[in-house]
C-alpha positions, 0 to 999 in steps of 0.5 A, spaced: 116 343 502 114 348 497 108 349 494 106 344 488 107 347 481 101 349 479 100 353 485 106 357 484 104 358 476 097 360 479 100 365 484 104 368 479 098 369 474 095 373 480 101 377 481 100 379 474 094 382 476 090 377 471 083 377 472 081 370 476 074 368 478 071 368 485 073 360 486 079 362 488 076 363 495 074 356 494 080 353 492 084 357 498 079 354 503 079 347 500 087 348 501 086 349 508 082 343 509 087 339 506 092 341 511 087 341 516 086 333 515 093 332 514 093 331 507 099 335 505 105 330 505 112 332 501 108 332 494 107 337 489 102 336 483 104 335 476 106 341 472 104 344 466 098 347 463 096 340 460 095 338 467 092 344 470 084 342 470 086 335 474 091 338 478 085 343 480 080 338 481 085 334 486 086 341 491 078 343 490 073 341 485 071 348 483 079 349 481 078 346 475 074 351 472 080 356 473 084 352 468 079 349 464 083 353 458 088 348 458 083 343 455 081 343 448 074 340 445 075 334 440 071 327 439 074 321 441 077 317 435 071 312 433 075 307 429 079 305 436 072 305 440 069 300 435 075 295 436 075 295 444 071 289 447 066 291 453 070 287 458 075 282 455 083 284 455 082 291 457 090 292 458 091 289 451 087 294 448 088 301 452 095 300 455 098 304 448 094 310 450 095 311 457 101 316 459 104 310 463 104 306 457 107 299 457 106 292 456 101 290 462 097 285 458 102 279 459 103 281 466 096 282 469 092 277 472 085 277 471 080 278 476 075 271 477 069 271 481 070 264 485 064 266 490 058 266 485 056 263 478 061 261 473 063 267 469 063 268 462 069 266 458 071 274 457 072 275 464 064 279 465 062 277 471 055 274 473 052 279 477 047 278 483 040 282 483 040 285 490 035 290 489 031 294 484 036 297 479 042 294 483 046 288 482 053 286 485 058 280 484 065 280 487 068 285 481 062 288 479 057 293 483 051 297 480 048 303 483 045 309 481 044 307 474 051 305 473 055 299 473 062 299 475 066 292 474 074 291 474 077 285 470 085 285 471 090 287 476 097 288 475 102 291 481 109 292 482 113 296 488 110 302 486 103 302 483 097 298 483 094 298 475 087 296 474 082 295 469 075 298 470 069 299 465 063 303 467 056 302 464 050 307 464 043 305 464 042 312 460 047 315 455 053 319 458 053 326 457 057 329 452 063 329 456 069 334 455 075 332 452 082 334 456 089 335 452 094 330 454 101 328 452 097 322 449 092 326 446 085 328 447 082 324 453 075 324 457 075 328 463 073 323 468 074 323 476 072 318 481 071 320 488 075 314 492 078 311 498 082 305 498 085 301 504 091 296 504 090 290 508 097 290 510 096 297 513 093 298 521 087 302 522 091 308 523 096 308 518 089 307 513 086 313 516 087 318 511 085 313 505 078 311 509 075 318 509 072 319 501 075 324 498 081 321 494 080 323 487 082 318 482 084 320 474 082 314 470 085 314 463 080 311 458 075 312 453 068 311 451 066 305 447 059 307 446 054 312 449 053 307 455 060 305 456 067 307 459 073 303 459 079 305 463 086 303 466 086 306 473 093 307 477 093 307 485 099 309 488 102 304 493 109 306 495 107 312 497 102 310 502 105 304 505 107 309 511 106 310 519 104 317 520 103 317 527 108 321 530 108 325 523 101 327 524 103 329 532 109 333 529 104 336 524 099 339 528 105 342 532 108 345 527 101 348 524 100 351 531 107 354 531 105 358 525 099 361 527 102 363 534 108 366 530 103 370 525 099 372 532 092 369 529 087 364 530 084 358 526 078 362 526 081 368 523 085 364 517 078 360 515 074 367 515 072 368 508 073 375 507 079 379 503 082 379 510 081 372 512 083 370 505 090 374 505 091 371 512 090 364 509 095 365 503 100 367 508 098 361 513 098 356 507 105 358 504 108 358 511 105 351 513 108 348 506 115 351 507 115 347 513 112 340 511 118 337 508 122 337 514 117 333 518 118 327 513 123 324 517 117 322 522 114 318 517 116 311 517 116 306 511 112 300 512 114 294 508 109 292 502 108 284 503 108 280 496 100 279 496 095 283 500 088 285 498 085 292 496 079 294 499 076 299 494 070 304 495 068 308 490 062 314 492 062 318 486 063 317 478 064 324 475 065 327 468 065 334 465 060 336 460 062 338 454 060 345 455 063 345 462 067 352 461 061 356 459 057 353 464 062 355 469 063 362 467 055 363 467 054 360 473 060 361 477 058 354 480 063 349 482 058 343 480 056 347 474 057 343 468 059 336 471 055 330 471 055 325 477 053 318 479 053 317 487 053 310 490 057 306 495 061 301 490 065 296 494 071 292 492 076 287 495 081 286 490 087 281 491 094 283 489 100 280 488 106 284 487 112 283 481 118 286 484 122 282 478 123 288 474 124 294 479 131 297 480 132 301 485 139 306 485 140 309 492 144 315 491 143 319 498 147 325 497 146 333 497 151 339 494 153 345 498 146 348 497 143 342 500 140 339 494 140 332 492 137 325 491 135 320 496 134 315 490 131 313 484 126 307 482 125 304 475 119 299 474 117 297 466 113 303 466 115 309 470 121 312 474 120 315 480 126 320 483 126 321 490 129 328 491 132 331 498 133 338 501 136 340 507 132 346 511 129 351 506 133 349 500 127 346 497 122 352 495 121 354 488 124 348 485 123 344 479 125 337 477 127 335 470 129 328 467 132 327 460 132 321 457 139 318 453 137 322 447 137 328 451 129 329 451 125 331 457 121 325 460 113 326 460 109 326 467 104 321 469 097 324 468 095 319 473 100 321 478 099 327 483 106 328 484 111 332 481 117 327 481 114 321 477 116 320 470 113 315 464 118 311 461 114 310 455 118 307 449 124 312 451 131 310 452 133 310 459 140 307 459 142 314 461 138 319 465 140 326 467 136 329 473 136 337 474 133 341 479 132 348 477 128 354 479 121 354 478 120 360 475 126 360 470 123 353 468 116 356 466 119 362 463 123 357 458 120 351 457 117 349 451 115 342 446 121 345 441 126 344 447 123 338 450 123 334 444 128 332 438 135 334 442 139 328 439 138 332 432 140 339 435 147 343 435 150 343 442 148 350 444 141 349 442 140 342 446 135 343 452 141 340 456 145 345 455 140 350 458 139 346 464 146 345 465 148 352 465 142 354 470 141 347 474 142 348 482 143 340 482 145 335 476 146 328 476 147 323 471 145 316 472 146 309 468 141 303 468 
């Protein structure tokens, strides 16, 4: 397994001797903790400067500040906010303004609380008072002055999509607006854990511990109300990792032995310790991909329950970047609501529009594809590498018009692409050198290729430089 794409770009900037804040130490140590907790699988955080703050926060909270230059300041469109209901059919209102957009409204199931009082016609729950300032029902829980409600759910074989509203007793602080492919979006993160009822306790172990960051895509309806669509990875978590974890620990110890160091030495927060840790992380990441054979896929049932726990709702203040630079504090410029919002959400999987193409091929360089999975909203490309061939690679997928498919803002992996309104009757998949891609990428090359002469098309450059290329038809 190779470094995730944003890590590679970050290291590249280090080599150019650009001044980097001291939070690099925090990022490295957090990456070590991620490895120590078996949270590194064959995933790579998503590409592009527009995603850096999200990816950095996923690896370590402080790292987002280093990448904050990718954000721009902008006020949310008040016209759209006025048209949005507080609860109601949020999919219908939000589905065209998320990175994985599509028609969720006609497929979604409303979450109806059958355990308490009769609910309002628009889906808002009748909450019970449980303590002073707190309330709860099946899908609405209020703690720390913040009421979180889930109102709709849709799921396919790859992911679960939920509509959520958060209402604060006090006005939300002015929030940093991040630039994404869909425009600007409030920079909100949830610290969550979630368990699937069809997984055993050991299979769910990673998700039970609070520490998973979820990046909801949404809007502020007013100064007290944030509404969003939340995406949960499903296919990527339905695995039995028992043997994988055992082999992972053995591999980590082998790396330490080869380096002739101890865990205490690589965790030592000194200049020498950080240098050792960087080497250690590189070696572990390079070898992780070879361990994928020890992960066993678990069949996803038609119906199950998601046990969702949220322990933190966090936003970035509008002056986040300035606060960080001045204070060098990983929590500077952020606001938090903390509690224990817990929900049991019933899920029914819709497989009717999922299409799987089994490829199972590699070229002479050991690079290839295992499968490609298409849902109404996303395309997941599962690549495969022989030992050592996966380092420093990058995947690009073009639609039928030769334009690059955008990535999923809510997905932490490099191989998930949003279909949006694109023509994907034909897709071209290219795997090429990461640095080469970063040196040549630009929006001008991604888009409008159907109108360019052949020598200027993005596909011409990719075909000439790809380590692997595959054309598929749906």
